[in-house]
N, C-alpha and C positions, 0 to 999 in steps of 0.2 A: 505494499500499498504505500502510495507518495502525498506527498501536504497537497498534493492537490482533488485527490480523489475526492466526489460527493457525488453521490450516485443520483440528487436530484436536479443537476446540473448534467448528464452526462448521456447522451443520446447517438441511438443505433445510425445507422448510416439509411434505412428507410423512413424511421420517425424528421431524420437532417431531411431529405428529397421532400418528403410531406411539407414540412416547412418551408422550404422552399417552394415551391406550387403555390402554400397559403399567401407569398409574400412577405417572410419574414426578412431579415436582413441576414445573408449567410457570406459570412466575410472570412478573406482566404489568409493568413497572418504567416504566411509562406517568404521563403526569400527568393525576391526574381526570378534567378533563375530555373528555380522548382515551378514557381507558377508555370513559367513559358513551356516548361515540361508538357505539363499537363493541368486543368483546372477544372475545375466544377463551371459550369455554364449558369450564367444567370446571378456568379459571386464576384463578388469586390475582392482587390487586391487592398489590403494596408499591411503594408510588413511588421512585425511584431513591435519592433525597436520605434516604428511609428503612430501607435495604434493609440497612445496617451495624450499626443496634440492632436489625435483627430478623431476624439471621442465626441466633439461636438456633431459631428457629422454622419455620427449615427444614432437611427432615430429609437428614444426612448417609449414609444410607442405602439412598435411593436418588439414581438422578439426578434433577438439573436443570436444568429452560431457562430459560432467560432470553428476555424478548422486549420490542422496543419498536416506533416505526413502524417503521424504516430497517434496525436494526441497529447502529449505535454504540450506545446508553446500556446496551444491552444486553450488548455486545461487554464493556464497562467491565465491566460486573457477572458474566459469566462467569468471564474473567481471574482478577479478584479471589477468588471462590471458588473457582477451581481452584489459586489460590495458598494459599489455606486448606485445601483436601484433598478439595472437593466434588467429585463428576465431574458437572459441571460443564458447558453449552452453553449456546449463543446461538444465538439465530433468524435463520441470513443474510435481509438484505433485510425483517426485521420481519414486521408485522402487513401489512403492504403486499405481501410476499411470497407472505404466506399465502392472501390474500384473490385475491392475482393467480394461484393456485396453482387456484382454486376450492374452498377448503374454506370451510365458513361461519363465522360469525359472529352476536354477541346483541349487542342483537334486531333481531326484526325491523326491516329499514332501515336497519342499524347502518351506520356507513361506516367508512373514516380519516379521524382529525381530521388536520389539520395540526398541526405541532410548535409 
């Protein structure tokens, strides 16, 4: 168990896909080269180190799901945003779990880059 584990904020790839389809903000906190390799269509890219300074651009009135490659960075983000009053979640297992669940990434031929 790591310091960021919180069952209330951890969601599956399928639940993240449903939230995205329902209008939630889904934010990719990975590095630029990771995003270029493959990303979830409809998500925003804000690198983890720029997230705090971009918080005002994230809608407080709808759920926000953070994701990274495997889930650690996004768990840190979700934990911080929950503490600030957001309805925030982390995609457990990150984009790797998304791909493992058979969900699509962009562009065609996209892949999960190593961190």
